[in-house]
VEXLOFI-108082 format. One record per residue (C-alpha): x, y, z; residue in three letters. Coordinates in pm, whole numbers, m for minus. Layout:
N
+--------+--------+--------+-----+
!     c1 !     c2 !     c3 ! res !
+--------+--------+--------+-----+
!      X !      Y !      Z ! ALA !
...
+--------+--------+--------+-----+
END
This chain:
135
+--------+--------+--------+-----+
!     c1 !     c2 !     c3 ! res !
+--------+--------+--------+-----+
!   2356 !   1611 !   1268 ! MET !
!   2165 !   1763 !   1536 ! ALA !
!   1845 !   1923 !   1565 ! PHE !
!   1786 !   2266 !   1712 ! PRO !
!   1542 !   2157 !   1988 ! ASP !
!   1543 !   1886 !   2262 ! SER !
!   1266 !   1669 !   2081 ! VAL !
!   1403 !   1319 !   2066 ! PRO !
!   1470 !   1192 !   1754 ! TYR !
!   1612 !    853 !   1574 ! GLU !
!   1720 !    754 !   1241 ! PHE !
!   1537 !    494 !   1039 ! ARG !
!   1692 !    384 !    744 ! GLU !
!   1486 !    280 !    457 ! GLU !
!   1526 !    169 !    110 ! GLY !
!   1404 !    m39 !   m162 ! LEU !
!   1558 !   m377 !   m322 ! SER !
!   1718 !   m341 !   m659 ! GLU !
!   1414 !   m536 !   m816 ! HIS !
!   1187 !   m273 !   m798 ! PHE !
!   1411 !    m57 !  m1050 ! PHE !
!   1475 !   m398 !  m1287 ! GLU !
!   1119 !   m424 !  m1391 ! VAL !
!   1014 !   m305 !  m1728 ! SER !
!    807 !     32 !  m1673 ! HIS !
!    608 !     m9 !  m2020 ! ASP !
!    272 !    195 !  m1996 ! LYS !
!      6 !    m34 !  m2051 ! LYS !
!   m362 !    m11 !  m1945 ! THR !
!   m422 !   m109 !  m1570 ! PRO !
!   m614 !   m413 !  m1507 ! GLU !
!   m711 !   m267 !  m1161 ! PHE !
!   m777 !     92 !  m1034 ! ASP !
!   m606 !     51 !   m712 ! PHE !
!   m359 !   m195 !   m556 ! VAL !
!   m286 !   m231 !   m164 ! TYR !
!     32 !   m426 !    m67 ! SER !
!     73 !   m605 !    296 ! GLY !
!    m87 !   m723 !    551 ! ALA !
!   m445 !   m581 !    662 ! ILE !
!   m369 !   m471 !    992 ! LEU !
!   m684 !   m222 !   1040 ! ASN !
!   m994 !   m409 !    937 ! LEU !
!  m1212 !   m117 !   1030 ! LYS !
!  m1006 !    124 !    814 ! ILE !
!  m1018 !   m130 !    524 ! PHE !
!  m1383 !   m210 !    552 ! LYS !
!  m1445 !    168 !    515 ! ASP !
!  m1234 !    142 !    184 ! VAL !
!  m1373 !   m150 !     55 ! LEU !
!  m1713 !     18 !     99 ! HIS !
!  m1585 !    347 !    m88 ! ALA !
!  m1449 !    140 !   m348 ! LEU !
!  m1775 !    m83 !   m401 ! GLU !
!  m1999 !    246 !   m422 ! VAL !
!  m1768 !    386 !   m679 ! THR !
!  m1737 !     80 !   m910 ! GLY !
!  m1349 !     74 !   m859 ! ARG !
!  m1146 !   m248 !   m853 ! SER !
!   m878 !   m338 !   m623 ! LEU !
!   m599 !   m572 !   m599 ! LEU !
!   m461 !   m641 !   m282 ! VAL !
!   m120 !   m827 !   m287 ! ILE !
!   m142 !  m1070 !     79 ! GLY !
!   m361 !  m1276 !    204 ! GLU !
!   m754 !  m1215 !    285 ! MET !
!   m850 !  m1200 !    646 ! PRO !
!  m1157 !  m1420 !    722 ! SER !
!  m1317 !  m1144 !    876 ! GLU !
!  m1341 !   m951 !    496 ! LEU !
!  m1465 !  m1258 !    307 ! LYS !
!  m1821 !  m1192 !    344 ! ALA !
!  m1786 !   m813 !    232 ! ILE !
!  m1536 !   m890 !    m62 ! VAL !
!  m1703 !   m811 !   m388 ! THR !
!  m1597 !   m925 !   m723 ! PRO !
!  m1381 !   m617 !   m810 ! LYS !
!  m1153 !   m724 !   m539 ! VAL !
!   m869 !   m979 !   m597 ! THR !
!   m627 !  m1095 !   m346 ! PHE !
!   m308 !  m1250 !   m484 ! THR !
!   m238 !  m1436 !   m173 ! GLY !
!    151 !  m1433 !    m76 ! LEU !
!    386 !  m1345 !   m328 ! VAL !
!    744 !  m1354 !   m332 ! ASN !
!    903 !  m1020 !   m257 ! TYR !
!   1103 !  m1006 !   m595 ! VAL !
!    730 !  m1049 !   m775 ! GLU !
!    596 !   m728 !   m589 ! VAL !
!    692 !   m478 !   m833 ! PRO !
!    526 !   m668 !  m1127 ! GLN !
!    209 !   m677 !   m907 ! GLN !
!    193 !   m336 !   m821 ! LEU !
!    238 !   m223 !  m1175 ! ARG !
!    m97 !   m389 !  m1240 ! ARG !
!   m282 !   m114 !  m1116 ! ALA !
!   m289 !    278 !  m1150 ! GLN !
!   m282 !    398 !   m782 ! PHE !
!   m122 !    246 !   m503 ! GLY !
!   m310 !    254 !   m174 ! LEU !
!   m146 !    372 !    137 ! ASN !
!   m342 !    307 !    459 ! LEU !
!   m151 !    426 !    767 ! THR !
!   m251 !    357 !   1113 ! GLN !
!   m258 !    630 !   1381 ! ASN !
!    m50 !    428 !   1625 ! ILE !
!    300 !    399 !   1696 ! THR !
!    519 !    317 !   1503 ! PRO !
!    325 !    346 !   1205 ! PHE !
!    232 !    686 !   1260 ! ASN !
!    624 !    772 !   1316 ! GLN !
!    808 !    638 !    998 ! GLN !
!    782 !    656 !    644 ! ALA !
!    556 !    401 !    482 ! SER !
!    776 !    144 !    298 ! SER !
!    443 !    112 !     59 ! ASN !
!    473 !    467 !    m51 ! VAL !
!    863 !    429 !   m147 ! LEU !
!    744 !     85 !   m350 ! GLU !
!    447 !    262 !   m517 ! TYR !
!    688 !    565 !   m632 ! CYS !
!    941 !    317 !   m771 ! ALA !
!    663 !    155 !   m964 ! SER !
!    556 !    486 !  m1065 ! GLU !
!    201 !    463 !   m934 ! LEU !
!     m3 !    759 !   m828 ! ARG !
!    m87 !    724 !   m463 ! ILE !
!   m380 !    758 !   m248 ! VAL !
!   m342 !    791 !    116 ! SER !
!   m559 !    835 !    430 ! ASN !
!   m466 !   1114 !    667 ! PHE !
!   m246 !   1014 !    930 ! CYS !
!    m76 !   1269 !   1168 ! PRO !
!    292 !   1221 !   1209 ! MET !
!    362 !   1162 !   1587 ! GLY !
+--------+--------+--------+-----+
END
């Protein structure tokens, strides 16, 4: 496959483990409004999101560990699972109504598909994302 211009490109394989498709998709009332899965790499974006969720009274499940810098500002409507086994992620995702995709505008994040978006789609979540121009 070739593109009709001289812009350099690379292929990046992306897929999901089978266990994302093996979990029951029973529709039940979500425990949380939003879920975020993964490491919190950009505290500025995350602090802004936490503030917005607090103002609107929304709840958040974070699949991952809480950075010590956030302990002072986390409200009772935010729950951290701590580290979970990867095969447990689909069940955790389905505890929420919306998947939260926070992409940083730095390489390589702004040049590749978000793994979280694929996982959220496989889990039948609606997705809320920040704007990040693709590089």
